[in-house]
N, CA, C and O of each residue as an XYZ file, in Angstrom:
460
protein
N    -150.068     87.273    124.116
C    -149.015     86.796    124.080
C    -149.312     84.900    124.695
O    -150.269     84.295    125.180
N    -147.766     84.518    124.282
C    -147.952     83.239    124.144
C    -146.465     82.512    125.146
O    -145.318     82.888    124.907
N    -146.625     81.988    125.690
C    -145.831     81.329    126.341
C    -146.046     79.650    126.897
O    -147.181     79.199    127.046
N    -144.739     78.774    127.188
C    -144.910     77.767    127.970
C    -144.001     77.140    129.034
O    -142.794     77.367    129.120
N    -144.655     76.384    129.778
C    -143.611     76.152    131.310
C    -143.954     74.490    131.163
O    -144.990     73.915    130.831
N    -142.566     73.963    131.577
C    -142.832     72.689    131.082
C    -142.522     72.021    132.819
O    -141.597     72.511    133.467
N    -143.317     70.994    133.371
C    -143.066     70.504    134.563
C    -141.991     69.357    133.968
O    -141.891     68.930    132.818
N    -141.230     69.020    135.161
C    -140.620     67.841    135.160
C    -139.640     67.595    137.088
O    -139.748     68.202    138.153
N    -139.130     66.885    136.812
C    -137.924     66.649    138.372
C    -137.012     68.221    138.244
O    -136.595     68.592    137.147
N    -136.852     68.813    139.160
C    -136.425     69.710    139.252
C    -135.476     69.932    140.334
O    -136.098     70.663    141.104
N    -134.166     69.688    140.900
C    -133.816     69.760    142.154
C    -134.395     70.918    143.068
O    -134.779     72.055    142.794
N    -134.334     70.369    143.990
C    -135.219     71.216    145.163
C    -134.809     72.622    145.586
O    -135.542     73.611    145.603
N    -133.544     72.558    145.920
C    -132.984     73.522    145.973
C    -132.573     74.653    144.575
O    -132.294     75.820    144.849
N    -132.571     74.250    143.332
C    -132.829     74.883    142.171
C    -133.208     76.370    142.085
O    -134.401     76.410    141.785
N    -132.854     77.248    142.180
C    -133.752     78.618    142.248
C    -133.773     79.130    140.946
O    -134.815     79.627    140.518
N    -132.231     79.048    139.897
C    -132.310     79.543    138.611
C    -131.937     78.044    138.176
O    -131.760     77.074    138.913
N    -131.840     78.148    136.280
C    -131.403     76.860    135.819
C    -130.170     76.574    136.558
O    -129.994     75.442    137.011
N    -129.096     77.722    136.757
C    -127.847     77.246    136.514
C    -127.540     76.721    138.183
O    -126.443     76.496    138.692
N    -128.526     76.647    138.636
C    -128.423     75.789    140.002
C    -128.183     74.553    139.778
O    -127.378     73.974    140.508
N    -128.870     73.818    138.645
C    -129.051     72.598    137.990
C    -127.817     71.662    137.853
O    -127.437     71.608    136.684
N    -127.081     70.906    138.721
C    -126.100     70.218    138.129
C    -126.008     69.644    136.676
O    -127.004     69.159    136.141
N    -124.734     69.710    136.015
C    -124.870     69.633    134.659
C    -125.235     68.059    134.164
O    -125.727     67.825    133.060
N    -124.904     66.985    135.194
C    -124.872     66.137    134.963
C    -126.231     65.535    135.911
O    -126.295     64.357    136.262
N    -127.147     66.430    136.201
C    -128.632     66.053    136.869
C    -129.410     65.181    136.084
O    -129.583     65.586    134.935
N    -129.950     64.058    136.379
C    -130.994     63.068    135.516
C    -131.961     63.150    136.138
O    -132.165     62.605    137.223
N    -132.956     64.096    135.319
C    -134.380     64.470    136.009
C    -135.025     62.422    136.261
O    -134.875     61.328    135.718
N    -135.717     63.024    137.394
C    -136.362     61.113    137.904
C    -137.703     61.685    137.199
O    -137.894     62.777    136.664
N    -138.874     60.184    137.444
C    -139.792     60.394    136.878
C    -140.556     61.297    137.985
O    -140.005     61.432    139.077
N    -141.848     61.942    137.736
C    -142.423     62.593    138.403
C    -143.386     61.546    139.785
O    -143.812     60.394    139.695
N    -143.431     62.127    140.488
C    -143.916     61.432    142.061
C    -145.358     61.165    141.622
O    -145.976     60.687    142.573
N    -145.996     61.276    140.711
C    -147.715     61.086    140.642
C    -147.829     60.969    138.784
O    -147.217     61.405    137.810
N    -148.960     60.137    139.059
C    -149.187     59.832    137.737
C    -149.901     61.153    136.751
O    -149.798     62.372    136.886
N    -150.606     60.369    135.787
C    -151.175     61.218    134.744
C    -152.512     62.076    135.505
O    -152.740     63.270    135.695
N    -153.289     60.726    135.840
C    -154.308     61.105    136.527
C    -154.674     61.860    137.754
O    -155.791     62.258    138.084
N    -153.550     61.988    138.363
C    -153.448     62.932    139.752
C    -153.402     64.472    138.530
O    -154.238     65.367    138.659
N    -152.566     64.516    137.683
C    -152.809     65.984    137.002
C    -154.163     66.450    136.953
O    -154.801     67.404    137.397
N    -154.385     65.364    136.207
C    -156.073     65.330    135.519
C    -156.940     66.132    136.725
O    -157.479     67.239    136.738
N    -156.844     65.251    137.553
C    -157.787     65.469    139.046
C    -157.191     66.984    139.744
O    -157.822     67.802    140.413
N    -156.064     67.004    139.410
C    -155.734     68.489    139.949
C    -156.281     69.782    139.288
O    -156.690     70.889    139.640
N    -156.070     69.047    138.105
C    -156.629     70.558    137.418
C    -158.439     70.589    137.860
O    -158.986     71.592    138.318
N    -159.068     69.413    137.625
C    -160.210     69.422    137.687
C    -160.826     70.065    139.183
O    -161.867     70.701    139.353
N    -160.038     69.755    139.943
C    -160.356     70.128    141.292
C    -160.520     71.808    141.191
O    -161.603     72.375    141.335
N    -158.873     72.695    140.837
C    -158.707     73.993    140.533
C    -159.890     74.715    139.742
O    -160.414     75.751    140.153
N    -160.225     74.122    138.669
C    -160.843     74.518    137.748
C    -162.227     73.642    137.303
O    -162.291     73.094    136.203
N    -163.099     73.592    138.091
C    -164.199     72.354    137.760
C    -164.723     72.513    136.284
O    -165.080     71.496    135.689
N    -164.784     73.674    135.699
C    -165.449     73.482    134.240
C    -164.235     73.744    133.360
O    -164.264     74.505    132.393
N    -163.057     72.993    133.803
C    -162.128     72.745    132.945
C    -162.464     71.688    131.434
O    -162.950     70.579    131.658
N    -162.242     72.010    130.251
C    -162.574     70.748    129.326
C    -161.610     69.500    129.264
O    -160.514     69.454    128.704
N    -162.168     68.628    129.869
C    -161.581     67.462    129.713
C    -161.704     66.166    128.966
O    -161.091     65.111    129.132
N    -162.668     66.499    128.079
C    -162.828     66.145    127.237
C    -162.015     64.814    126.357
O    -162.417     63.743    125.903
N    -160.664     65.513    126.392
C    -159.216     65.023    125.846
C    -158.562     65.038    127.274
O    -158.226     66.143    127.701
N    -158.393     64.173    127.887
C    -157.083     64.241    129.149
C    -155.919     64.646    128.494
O    -155.204     65.403    129.151
N    -155.576     64.374    127.487
C    -154.332     64.609    126.846
C    -153.940     66.113    126.827
O    -152.817     66.600    126.955
N    -154.850     66.585    126.681
C    -154.907     67.900    126.145
C    -155.982     68.970    126.826
O    -156.762     69.609    126.120
N    -155.940     69.099    128.268
C    -156.928     69.575    128.622
C    -156.937     71.149    128.399
O    -155.860     71.695    128.162
N    -158.008     71.844    128.460
C    -158.057     73.012    128.382
C    -158.781     73.981    129.222
O    -160.007     74.069    129.147
N    -157.982     74.819    130.134
C    -158.356     75.795    130.979
C    -159.111     77.056    130.463
O    -158.703     77.315    129.331
N    -159.670     77.572    130.710
C    -160.377     78.911    129.861
C    -160.371     79.594    131.579
O    -160.900     79.121    132.585
N    -159.607     80.782    131.426
C    -159.557     81.494    133.011
C    -160.414     82.360    132.491
O    -160.743     83.009    133.485
N    -160.983     82.790    131.605
C    -161.701     84.193    131.004
C    -160.805     84.671    130.405
O    -160.782     84.422    129.199
N    -159.758     85.504    130.953
C    -158.899     86.433    130.309
C    -157.452     85.706    129.882
O    -156.483     86.285    129.390
N    -157.554     84.410    130.174
C    -156.542     83.610    129.850
C    -156.681     81.843    129.357
O    -157.664     81.118    129.506
N    -155.696     81.588    128.904
C    -156.622     80.336    128.587
C    -155.428     79.458    128.808
O    -154.403     80.123    128.659
N    -155.139     77.964    129.166
C    -154.363     77.119    129.684
C    -154.327     76.012    129.088
O    -155.263     75.274    129.397
N    -153.510     75.547    128.244
C    -153.510     73.782    127.540
C    -152.785     73.177    128.398
O    -151.782     73.810    128.726
N    -152.956     71.984    128.976
C    -152.627     71.241    129.869
C    -152.190     69.881    128.667
O    -152.955     69.206    127.978
N    -150.488     69.826    128.779
C    -150.569     68.888    127.317
C    -149.475     67.709    128.399
O    -148.348     67.847    128.876
N    -150.410     66.671    128.439
C    -149.309     65.625    129.495
C    -149.936     64.251    129.214
O    -151.130     64.077    129.456
N    -149.280     63.411    128.784
C    -149.335     61.808    128.059
C    -149.708     61.237    128.822
O    -149.517     61.716    129.939
N    -150.298     60.178    128.775
C    -150.645     59.644    129.948
C    -149.746     58.008    129.809
O    -150.288     56.946    129.505
N    -148.296     58.202    130.121
C    -147.073     57.187    130.385
C    -146.525     57.257    131.423
O    -146.397     58.164    132.245
N    -146.037     55.781    131.342
C    -145.601     55.211    132.596
C    -144.066     54.594    132.581
O    -143.876     53.490    132.071
N    -143.132     55.244    133.079
C    -143.340     56.416    134.149
C    -143.369     58.014    133.261
O    -142.879     58.419    132.207
N    -144.451     58.756    134.627
C    -144.333     60.098    133.996
C    -143.359     60.903    134.485
O    -143.066     61.411    135.568
N    -142.882     60.869    133.221
C    -142.053     62.094    133.493
C    -141.645     63.558    133.350
O    -140.524     64.065    133.305
N    -143.206     64.248    133.275
C    -143.362     65.407    132.959
C    -144.362     65.632    132.126
O    -144.987     64.714    131.595
N    -144.688     67.283    131.871
C    -145.972     67.431    131.007
C    -145.484     68.790    130.909
O    -144.635     69.216    131.693
N    -146.273     69.891    129.442
C    -146.524     71.029    129.669
C    -147.679     71.772    129.907
O    -148.768     71.202    129.835
N    -147.606     73.048    130.201
C    -148.525     74.210    130.317
C    -148.586     75.519    129.057
O    -147.882     76.529    129.068
N    -149.551     75.186    128.094
C    -149.379     76.192    127.065
C    -150.169     77.638    127.483
O    -151.398     77.682    127.545
N    -149.540     78.498    127.685
C    -150.501     79.712    128.133
C    -150.430     80.898    127.246
O    -149.445     81.435    126.740
N    -151.729     81.196    127.166
C    -151.819     82.610    125.994
C    -152.910     83.246    127.039
O    -153.500     82.743    127.995
N    -152.938     84.810    126.356
C    -153.499     85.567    127.400
C    -152.724     86.327    128.305
O    -151.527     86.589    128.188
N    -153.715     86.764    129.484
C    -153.221     87.135    130.761
C    -152.378     86.741    131.700
O    -152.833     86.125    132.663
N    -150.760     87.060    131.594
C    -150.006     86.290    132.198
C    -150.708     86.317    133.909
O    -150.775     85.264    134.542
N    -151.146     87.512    134.452
C    -151.106     87.320    135.490
C    -152.012     86.345    136.274
O    -151.565     85.729    137.241
N    -153.160     86.222    135.895
C    -154.246     84.902    135.917
C    -153.710     83.593    135.496
O    -153.778     82.640    136.272
N    -153.203     83.481    134.370
C    -152.540     82.114    134.260
C    -151.517     81.786    135.346
O    -151.326     80.640    135.755
N    -150.839     82.927    135.807
C    -149.659     82.362    136.774
C    -150.320     81.884    138.276
O    -149.661     81.109    138.970
N    -151.378     82.278    138.655
C    -152.318     81.852    139.848
C    -152.673     80.613    139.448
O    -152.421     79.644    140.164
N    -153.170     80.511    138.508
C    -153.157     79.023    137.912
C    -152.089     78.013    138.300
O    -152.083     77.269    139.281
N    -151.276     78.126    137.425
C    -150.176     77.890    137.129
C    -149.336     77.726    138.874
O    -149.190     76.528    139.118
N    -149.006     78.286    139.590
C    -148.676     78.193    140.956
C    -149.635     77.373    141.980
O    -149.188     76.777    142.959
N    -151.243     77.428    141.570
C    -151.909     76.565    142.615
C    -151.274     75.215    142.094
O    -150.694     74.394    142.804
N    -151.521     75.111    140.496
C    -151.429     73.658    140.609
C    -150.303     73.147    140.445
O    -150.418     71.938    140.244
N    -148.725     73.676    140.430
C    -147.674     73.450    141.022
C    -147.605     72.521    142.452
O    -147.445     71.358    142.821
N    -147.878     74.092    143.058
C    -148.375     73.630    144.675
C    -148.633     72.485    144.773
O    -147.815     71.647    145.154
N    -150.059     72.186    144.380
C    -150.736     71.053    144.546
C    -150.118     69.895    144.266
O    -150.566     68.887    144.812
N    -149.092     69.785    143.465
C    -148.482     68.847    142.648
C    -147.053     68.278    143.448
O    -146.378     67.253    143.355
N    -146.985     69.511    144.271
C    -145.405     69.750    144.839
C    -144.188     69.690    143.514
O    -143.174     68.992    143.542
N    -144.499     70.382    142.670
C    -143.826     70.350    141.785
C    -143.194     71.791    141.309
O    -143.778     72.825    141.632
N    -142.138     71.828    140.630
C    -141.467     73.066    139.965
C    -141.361     72.898    138.404
O    -141.479     71.759    137.953
N    -141.122     74.065    137.455
C    -141.569     73.873    136.287
C    -140.577     74.618    135.438
O    -140.484     75.774    135.850
N    -139.707     74.354    134.276
C    -139.049     75.454    133.614
C    -140.254     76.608    133.227
O    -141.467     76.578    133.022
N    -139.590     77.243    133.243
C    -140.352     78.643    132.431
C    -139.514     79.894    131.473
O    -139.323     81.053    131.844
N    -139.211     79.454    130.526
C    -138.366     80.802    129.288
C    -138.736     81.547    129.802
O    -138.154     81.410    130.877
N    -139.497     82.563    129.917
C    -139.744     83.469    130.032
C    -139.373     84.008    131.496
O    -139.354     85.234    131.598
N    -139.158     83.467    132.325
C    -138.514     84.030    134.157
C    -136.980     84.180    133.573
O    -136.255     83.577    132.782
N    -136.914     85.314    134.411
C    -135.507     85.851    134.620
C    -134.773     84.309    134.685
O    -134.160     83.932    133.686
N    -134.860     83.328    136.025
C    -134.519     82.582    136.673
C    -134.582     80.983    135.626
O    -134.117     79.914    136.020
N    -135.211     81.175    134.380
C    -135.517     80.086    133.641
C    -136.636     78.770    134.382
O    -136.819     77.682    133.836
N    -137.280     79.190    135.713
C    -138.014     78.349    136.853
C    -138.632     79.464    136.827
O    -138.194     80.612    136.760
N    -140.460     78.765    136.925
C    -141.435     78.952    137.114
C    -141.603     79.489    138.334
O    -141.614     78.636    139.221
N    -141.792     81.027    138.836
C    -142.322     81.693    140.325
C    -143.381     82.815    139.906
O    -143.453     83.664    139.018
N    -143.929     82.525    140.657
C    -145.581     83.461    140.467
C    -145.026     84.806    141.387
O    -145.768     85.769    141.582
């Protein structure tokens, strides 16, 4: 199974995609690309960081590819999940918590990632 999760500025009070006002304009994220790279490395020390814009996180039963351009302003990034959603969800939840961010998850009933 494959799925994509998109991290960007989402209103803190939004529990579903429907809770986001139609006129919402996302702001740049309050951290940089290098903070994402560091957070991934702290959570999974053996993550493949050879391409810092396409980080490969092998979780055994799941693979998560972190696609993040080193741009300024830093407006968002994607997580491409393959394999065991349970194991991947733990990593994604930890990463989002560490970054203080929310993410869109098309496979979620709400449209917003929840672990």
